[in-house]
C-alpha positions in Angstrom: 68.9 74.4 131.0 71.0 77.6 131.2 74.1 79.0 129.7 76.8 81.1 131.5 78.0 84.3 129.7 81.1 86.1 130.9 80.9 89.8 130.0 83.9 92.0 129.2 83.9 93.4 132.8 84.4 89.9 134.1 80.8 89.5 135.5 79.0 86.2 134.7 75.4 86.2 133.7 73.0 83.3 133.3 70.5 83.0 130.5 68.1 80.4 129.2 69.4 77.9 126.6 68.3 79.1 123.2 68.7 82.8 124.1 69.9 84.9 121.2 72.5 87.6 121.3 69.7 90.2 120.9 67.9 88.7 124.0 71.1 89.2 126.0 71.7 92.7 124.6 68.0 93.7 125.4 68.5 92.4 129.0 71.4 94.8 129.4 69.5 97.8 128.0 67.3 98.9 125.0 69.9 101.4 123.7 72.5 98.6 123.5 70.1 96.3 121.8 69.2 99.0 119.2 72.9 99.6 118.4 73.9 95.9 118.3 74.5 94.3 114.9 76.1 91.0 116.1 77.7 89.4 119.1 80.8 87.5 119.9 81.1 84.2 121.8 84.7 83.2 122.7 85.9 85.6 120.0 83.7 84.2 117.3 81.1 86.2 115.5 77.5 85.1 116.0 74.4 86.5 114.2 72.3 88.7 116.6 69.1 86.6 116.1 70.8 83.2 116.2 70.5 81.1 119.4 73.8 81.3 121.3 75.5 77.8 120.9 76.7 77.6 124.5 78.5 79.3 127.4 81.6 81.4 127.0 83.0 85.0 126.9 80.3 87.3 125.5 80.5 90.7 123.8 78.0 92.7 122.0 79.2 94.2 118.7 77.7 97.6 118.1 77.3 99.5 114.8 79.7 102.4 115.4 82.8 100.2 116.0 85.2 98.7 113.6 83.8 95.2 114.2 80.3 96.6 113.8 81.2 98.3 110.5 82.7 95.1 109.3 79.3 93.4 109.8 77.5 96.3 108.1 79.9 96.3 105.1 79.7 92.5 104.8 75.9 92.7 104.6 76.1 95.6 102.1 78.3 93.4 99.8 75.6 90.7 99.8 72.9 93.3 99.0 75.0 94.6 96.1 75.5 91.1 94.8 71.7 90.5 95.0 71.0 93.7 93.1 73.6 92.9 90.3 72.0 89.4 89.8 68.6 91.0 89.8 69.5 93.5 87.1 71.9 91.6 84.7 70.7 88.4 83.2 73.3 85.6 83.3 75.5 87.5 85.7 77.9 85.4 87.8 79.5 86.4 91.1 82.7 85.5 92.9 83.9 86.9 96.1 82.8 90.0 98.1 84.5 90.8 101.4 84.4 93.7 103.7 87.7 95.7 103.5 89.0 98.8 105.3 86.3 101.5 105.1 84.2 99.6 102.6 83.5 96.4 100.6 83.8 95.0 97.1 82.3 92.2 95.0 83.6 90.7 91.9 81.2 89.8 89.0 81.2 88.6 85.4 78.5 90.2 83.3 80.4 89.9 80.0 81.5 93.5 79.9 82.8 96.4 82.2 80.3 98.2 84.4 79.4 101.8 83.2 78.7 104.7 85.5 74.9 104.5 84.9 75.1 100.8 85.8 76.4 101.8 89.3 73.5 104.2 89.6 71.0 101.4 88.7 72.6 99.0 91.2 72.6 101.5 93.9 68.8 102.2 93.3 68.1 98.4 93.3 70.0 98.1 96.6 67.8 100.9 98.0 64.7 98.8 97.1 66.2 95.7 98.8 66.9 97.8 101.9 63.4 99.2 101.9 61.9 95.6 101.6 63.7 94.8 105.0 64.4 91.2 103.9 65.6 88.9 106.8 69.1 87.4 106.5 68.7 83.7 107.2 71.7 81.5 108.0 71.6 77.9 106.6 74.0 75.0 106.6 74.1 72.5 103.7 76.3 69.5 102.8 78.8 70.1 100.0 76.5 68.2 97.6 73.5 70.3 98.5 75.6 73.5 98.2 76.8 72.4 94.7 73.3 71.9 93.6 72.1 75.3 95.0 75.0 77.1 93.1 75.0 74.9 90.0 74.7 78.0 87.7 77.5 79.9 89.5 80.9 78.6 88.4 82.9 80.7 90.8 80.9 79.6 93.8 81.1 75.9 92.8 84.8 76.2 92.6 84.9 77.7 96.1 82.7 74.9 97.4 84.8 72.2 95.8 87.9 73.7 97.5 86.0 73.8 100.8 88.1 76.8 101.8 87.5 77.5 105.5 88.1 81.2 105.2 85.3 81.5 102.6 82.6 78.9 103.4 83.2 77.8 107.0 85.3 74.7 106.4 84.5 71.1 107.3 81.8 69.2 105.6 79.1 71.8 106.2 78.8 74.8 103.9 77.3 78.0 105.4 74.8 79.8 103.2 72.9 83.1 103.9 69.5 83.7 102.3 67.5 86.9 102.0 64.4 86.6 99.9 65.3 84.4 96.9 69.0 85.4 96.9 71.6 83.0 98.3 75.2 83.4 99.0 78.1 81.5 100.5 79.2 83.1 103.7 80.6 82.5 107.2 78.6 85.5 108.5 77.5 87.2 110.5 75.1 89.6 108.9 72.7 92.3 110.0 69.4 90.8 111.1 67.7 92.2 108.0 68.5 94.4 105.0 66.5 97.3 106.5 69.3 97.7 109.0 71.6 99.1 106.3 71.4 102.8 106.9 74.0 104.4 104.7 75.7 103.0 101.5 77.4 104.4 98.5 78.9 102.7 95.5 82.2 104.3 94.5 83.8 102.8 91.4 84.4 99.7 89.3 87.6 98.2 88.1 88.9 95.0 86.5 90.1 92.1 88.7 91.3 88.6 87.9 89.6 85.6 89.4 91.7 84.5 92.4 94.1 87.3 91.6 95.5 85.1 88.8 96.2 87.0 85.5 95.9 83.7 83.6 92.3 83.3 84.8 89.0 85.1 84.1 88.9 88.9 84.0 86.1 89.9 86.3 84.6 93.3 87.1 85.0 94.5 90.7 82.6 97.1 92.3 83.8 99.0 95.3 81.4 100.5 97.8 81.4 101.9 101.3 78.8 101.6 104.1 78.4 103.2 107.5 76.3 103.2 110.6 74.7 106.6 109.7 74.3 109.0 106.9 76.4 111.5 108.9 79.3 108.9 109.1 79.0 108.2 105.4 79.1 111.9 104.5 82.2 112.4 106.7 83.9 109.5 105.0 83.1 110.8 101.5 84.5 114.2 102.5 87.7 112.5 103.6 87.8 110.7 100.2 87.6 114.1 98.4 90.3 115.4 100.7 92.5 112.3 100.1 92.0 112.9 96.3 93.1 116.6 96.8 96.1 115.4 98.6 97.1 112.5 96.2 100.9 112.5 96.1 101.0 111.6 92.5 98.9 114.6 91.4 100.7 117.0 93.7 104.1 115.6 92.7 103.3 116.7 89.2 101.7 120.0 90.2 104.7 120.9 92.4 107.2 119.5 89.9 108.7 117.1 92.4 108.8 113.7 90.7 107.2 111.8 87.8 106.7 108.2 86.6 107.7 108.1 83.0 106.1 105.0 81.2 109.5 104.4 79.6 110.9 103.4 83.0 108.1 100.8 83.8 105.7 100.6 86.8 106.9 101.5 90.2 110.0 103.6 89.2 110.2 107.4 89.7 112.5 110.1 88.5 113.1 113.0 90.8 112.9 116.5 89.4 115.2 119.3 90.9 112.6 120.4 93.6 111.9 116.8 94.5 115.5 115.9 94.5 116.2 118.8 96.9 113.3 117.6 99.1 114.7 114.2 99.2 118.2 115.5 100.0 116.8 117.6 102.9 115.2 114.4 104.4 118.3 112.3 103.7 120.6 115.0 105.2 118.4 115.1 108.3 118.5 111.3 108.6 122.3 111.2 108.3 122.8 114.0 110.7 120.4 112.6 113.4 121.8 109.1 113.1 125.4 110.2 113.5 124.4 112.2 116.6 122.9 109.0 118.1 125.9 106.8 117.9 125.2 105.1 114.5 128.0 104.4 112.0 127.3 105.1 108.3 128.1 102.2 105.9 127.4 101.6 102.2 126.9 98.5 100.1 126.5 97.6 96.5 123.3 97.0 94.5 124.0 93.5 93.5 125.6 90.4 95.1 126.2 86.8 94.3 123.0 84.6 94.6 124.8 82.5 97.2 124.6 85.5 99.6 120.7 85.4 99.3 120.7 81.6 99.7 122.6 82.0 103.0 120.3 84.7 104.2 117.2 82.7 103.4 115.8 85.2 100.9 116.0 82.8 97.9 113.9 80.3 100.1 111.4 82.8 101.6 111.5 85.9 99.3 112.3 84.7 95.8 109.0 85.9 94.3 109.8 89.4 95.4 113.3 89.5 93.9 114.2 90.3 90.3 115.5 87.3 88.2 119.2 86.5 88.5 121.9 87.7 86.1 124.6 85.2 85.1 127.7 87.4 84.5 130.0 84.5 83.7 129.5 80.8 83.1 129.2 79.9 86.8 128.2 82.9 88.9 124.7 84.3 89.2 124.1 87.7 90.7 120.8 89.2 92.2 119.8 92.8 92.8 119.3 93.3 96.4 115.8 93.4 97.9 117.2 94.0 101.4 120.3 95.6 102.9 120.7 93.3 105.9 123.1 90.6 104.5 125.6 93.4 103.6 125.5 94.8 107.2 126.0 91.3 108.5 129.1 90.9 106.3 130.5 94.2 107.7 130.0 92.9 111.3 131.7 89.6 110.2 134.6 91.3 108.5 136.7 91.3 111.7 136.7 89.8 115.2 134.2 91.5 117.4 134.4 92.2 121.2 131.6 92.8 123.6 133.2 96.2 124.1 132.0 97.1 120.6 128.4 96.3 121.3 125.8 97.5 120.6 127.2 98.1 117.1 124.7 100.3 115.2 125.1 100.3 111.4 123.2 102.7 109.2 122.7 103.0 105.5 120.6 104.8 103.0 120.4 101.8 100.8 118.6 101.4 97.5 116.8 98.1 97.1 114.7 96.5 94.3 111.6 94.4 94.7 109.5 92.9 92.0 106.1 94.1 93.0 103.2 93.1 90.7 101.9 95.9 88.4 98.5 95.7 90.1 99.8 96.7 93.5 102.3 99.3 92.4 101.0 102.7 93.6 103.1 105.8 93.0 105.8 106.3 95.7 103.8 104.3 98.2 104.4 101.0 96.6 107.4 101.1 94.3 109.8 98.7 92.7 113.0 100.6 93.4 113.4 102.6 96.6 115.9 103.7 99.2 115.5 102.6 102.8 116.9 104.3 105.9 118.0 101.0 107.1 119.8 100.2 110.3 121.0 97.0 111.8 122.0 96.8 115.4 124.2 93.9 116.8 123.8 93.6 120.6 124.3 91.2 123.5 121.3 89.5 124.9 121.7 91.5 128.1 121.4 94.8 126.0 118.3 93.9 124.2 115.8 95.6 126.5 117.7 99.0 126.7 118.5 99.0 123.0 114.9 98.5 122.0 113.8 101.2 124.4 116.4 103.6 122.8 115.3 102.5 119.3 111.6 103.3 120.0 112.4 106.6 121.7 114.6 107.5 118.7 111.9 106.5 116.3 109.2 108.6 117.9 111.5 111.6 118.1 112.2 111.5 114.4 108.5 111.0 113.4 107.6 114.0 115.7 110.2 116.1 113.9 108.3 115.5 110.7 105.0 116.6 112.1 103.4 113.4 113.3 102.0 113.2 116.8 99.5 110.4 116.8 101.0 107.0 117.1 99.8 103.4 117.5 101.6 100.1 117.3 101.3 96.4 116.6 103.3 93.8 118.5 103.7 90.8 116.4 104.5 87.6 118.3 105.8 84.1 117.7 104.3 82.2 114.8 103.8 78.4 114.7 107.0 77.9 112.7 110.0 79.8 114.0 113.7 79.6 114.6 115.6 80.5 117.8 115.3 79.4 121.4 112.1 79.7 123.3 113.7 81.6 126.1 115.1 84.2 123.7 111.7 84.6 122.0 110.1 85.1 125.4 112.7 87.7 126.4 112.3 89.6 123.1 108.5 89.6 123.3 108.5 90.8 126.9 111.1 93.5 126.1 109.1 94.8 123.1 105.9 95.0 125.1 107.8 96.7 128.0 109.2 99.4 125.7 105.7 100.1 124.3 104.3 100.5 127.7 107.1 102.7 128.9 106.7 104.9 125.9 102.9 105.1 126.6 102.2 103.9 123.1 98.7 102.4 122.4 99.3 99.0 120.9 97.6 95.7 120.1 99.2 92.3 120.0 99.1 90.5 116.7 99.3 86.9 117.9 101.4 84.7 115.7 102.2 87.5 113.2 105.9 87.7 113.9 108.4 86.6 111.2 109.8 83.1 111.6 113.0 84.7 112.7 111.7 87.0 115.5 109.0 89.3 117.0 108.5 92.9 115.9 106.9 96.2 116.5 105.2 98.1 113.7 104.7 101.8 114.5 101.7 103.5 112.8 101.0 107.2 112.5 97.8 109.2 111.9 98.1 111.9 109.2 96.3 115.2 109.0 93.0 113.7 107.8 93.1 110.7 110.2 94.4 108.0 107.9 96.6 105.3 109.5 100.0 104.7 107.9 102.4 101.9 109.0 105.9 103.5 109.0 108.6 102.2 111.4 109.5 98.7 112.2 111.7 97.3 115.0 112.4 93.6 114.5 114.4 91.2 116.6 116.2 88.5 114.5 117.5 85.2 115.8 118.0 83.6 112.4 120.6 85.7 110.6 123.3 85.5 113.4 122.8 81.7 113.1 122.8 81.7 109.4 126.0 83.6 109.1 127.6 82.2 112.3 128.0 85.5 113.8 130.1 85.6 117.1 131.7 88.1 119.4 134.2 87.7 122.3 132.5 88.0 125.7 133.9 89.5 128.8 134.7 86.0 130.0 136.6 85.4 126.7 134.0 83.0 125.4 132.5 83.1 121.9 128.8 84.2 121.9 126.2 84.9 119.4 124.8 88.5 119.2 121.1 89.3 118.8 120.3 91.4 115.6 117.7 94.1 115.4 116.4 95.3 112.1 115.1 98.9 112.1 113.6 100.8 109.2 112.5 104.1 110.6 111.0 106.0 107.5 110.4 102.6 105.8 111.6 104.0 102.5 112.5 107.6 101.4 110.1 107.3 98.5 107.2 106.1 100.5 108.0 108.6 103.4 107.9 111.5 100.8 104.6 110.2 99.4 103.1 110.2 102.9 104.5 113.6 103.8 103.1 115.1 100.5 99.7 113.8 101.4 100.0 114.7 105.1 100.9 118.3 104.3 98.9 118.5 101.1 102.2 119.7 99.5 102.4 122.7 101.9 105.6 121.6 103.7 106.9 123.3 106.9 109.6 125.8 106.2 112.5 123.5 106.9 111.3 120.9 104.4 110.1 123.2 101.6 112.4 122.9 98.6 111.9 126.6 97.9 111.5 128.5 101.1 111.0 132.0 99.7 109.8 133.3 96.3 111.1 136.7 95.3 108.8 138.7 93.1 110.2 141.8 91.4 107.4 144.3 90.5 109.1 145.1 87.1 112.2 144.3 85.2 114.0 147.3 86.7 113.6 145.6 90.2 115.3 142.3 89.2 118.8 143.4 90.1 117.7 144.4 93.5 115.8 141.1 93.9 119.1 139.3 93.1 120.8 141.2 95.9 118.1 140.3 98.4 118.3 136.7 97.1 122.1 136.7 97.8 121.5 137.8 101.4 118.9 135.1 101.9 121.1 132.5 100.3 124.1 133.4 102.4 121.9 132.9 105.5 120.9 129.4 104.2 117.5 130.3 103.0 116.5 128.5 99.7 115.1 131.2 97.5 113.9 131.5 93.9 113.3 134.7 91.9 110.4 134.9 89.5 111.8 136.8 86.5 108.9 135.9 84.2 107.3 138.6 82.1 104.0 138.4 84.0 102.1 140.7 86.3 102.9 140.9 90.0 99.5 139.3 90.8 100.2 136.3 88.5 103.7 135.8 90.1 102.2 135.9 93.6 99.5 133.5 92.6 102.1 131.2 91.1 104.1 131.2 94.4 101.0 130.5 96.5 100.0 127.7 94.1 103.4 126.2 94.5 102.8 126.4 98.3 106.0 128.4 98.9 106.2 129.3 102.6 107.1 133.0 102.0 106.7 135.5 99.2 108.8 138.6 99.1 107.8 141.5 96.8 110.3 144.2 95.8 109.6 147.6 94.1 110.8 151.2 93.8 110.4 152.0 97.5 112.1 148.8 98.6 115.2 149.8 96.5 115.3 153.2 98.1 114.8 151.9 101.7 116.5 148.5 101.6 113.2 146.7 102.4 110.9 144.1 101.1 107.2 143.3 101.3 106.7 140.0 103.1 103.8 137.6 103.0 104.0 134.3 104.8 101.8 131.3 104.0 98.4 131.7 105.6 98.7 135.5 106.0 95.8 137.4 104.4 97.9 140.5 103.7 101.5 141.4 102.7 103.5 143.3 105.3 105.3 146.2 103.6 108.5 148.0 104.4 110.2 145.1 106.2 114.0 145.7 106.4 116.0 143.1 104.5 118.0 142.0 107.6 114.8 141.5 109.6 113.3 139.6 106.8 116.3 137.4 106.5 116.2 136.6 110.2 112.5 135.8 110.2 112.9 133.4 107.3 116.1 131.7 108.8 113.9 131.0 111.9 111.0 129.8 109.7 113.3 127.4 107.9 115.3 126.1 110.9 115.4 122.3 110.9 114.3 120.5 114.1 117.8 119.5 115.0 
């Protein structure tokens, strides 16, 4: 008996029944077999040493790929759990998945883990790796599995729920054994513990069982694992760099914003420099939208709850909204989590003709979402934030062109802010959706075509679209290679129906428009947080709140410094004079620490010659004797906005 395996290149290969993925990889080549950690058959993971269950599309999963790293990290999580149970009597363990760039596992040892605990666990993991224990896959009935894990309450709860995502589903429970250690798992795993080449435990933190704050407080250990020590070292270096760039720390050091505890989690106040940075970004946004045929609108922060009932938010998004406020005996109001219903009401405020379409409405609208305290993260995940929100109302026939214009506009803006690496996800129709099938087909084809026309690498997220329409999510890579989701283009068939939106066609019939949601920066707050980390606080000249620091050598030079500052200010350069009673060296160091793009030093000779000393960010030395007019021109060019 044989099985037929279709390789990624389309070729079909025949192998004996009972062949393992490793057998097939070895038949292709020894180097591939050495790098393999698992295989896929018809898209499903299969352990490398497990006999292939039948014919199908076959793919080898190698260690230096995202799929391969997932297998490595999944195996590392099991080895960590084994080490914890070996070291701590009575320890119980819960769930331990692979995550982006790492893994974690949740435990209950009756107390938090200490730093020296992590060192002991890491050493015990090294012993388990050295022992090269084989990962053995087993299947058990639910009754057998309950008996195997009778001393592990979290595992028994999982088994009793028979959650397919955690134990394989159906009546069979999948278990992996290495040595005497057992764990519930769908797999796959490395062939043996000895294949784990590079692992590091990072930190521990509290975590509630099942994410429910009313249930047990567990202790979560985070770690990372890679295919080589070199890859691990590279990642740890990126972590150090990410810590150095953390927008919360830099926001404090650069005096941009803060998060006073009196306000509550997820709410920031903007200091003068941060407020100026935000204004520069918002002014750019307004200016650029106006030059691309958008119309600026504004809307209130609250509305009657009935509006959110009509839009569907109270049915689909109530947990993310703040509780209602009853302002009289009958009327409940809600703080807005979205701007879209207000823009819909603007469209509906008068009869619309096809001649007005596409109608592009734009607002810097502040919204409020009740994020749980555990997920709030500085400006990146806030409870109150301002979106650069646009909603476009178009005819069906305009959909393709409008989406292309939107994507081109999006990439132009992101490039202006210094991003040049883009990827996208195309999320398609879910199982439950509203709207006509032909409209969904048209929208999905249009979205895919605009991505292909733009030459943007993308992957299709099957079934991940919203119930009301498909979407494109645009991701950028920052200066240290991290991937950030920023812009969203989303087609909406539901809201025009919910609000009975109509326009007069050229044939004088009443037709329903298609609605496109577009958040380009996502939110101003999150965008600023990403920019701070992308630039490590050293913004390009046009974005820097202070573009030039003026340093008088002594008090007698302050009056001249003020004259130079006036010349710079009249030319549109944002300048700050350091009049503190400090040495010149201390003032220059302060300007450099504040990441100011230009430092101008003035002394006796400058007063006599109408000159300055000029040092730009990145220069090793100061240039002396620069005429003031020449310095002004240079700094005006340095601070010129992209458009």
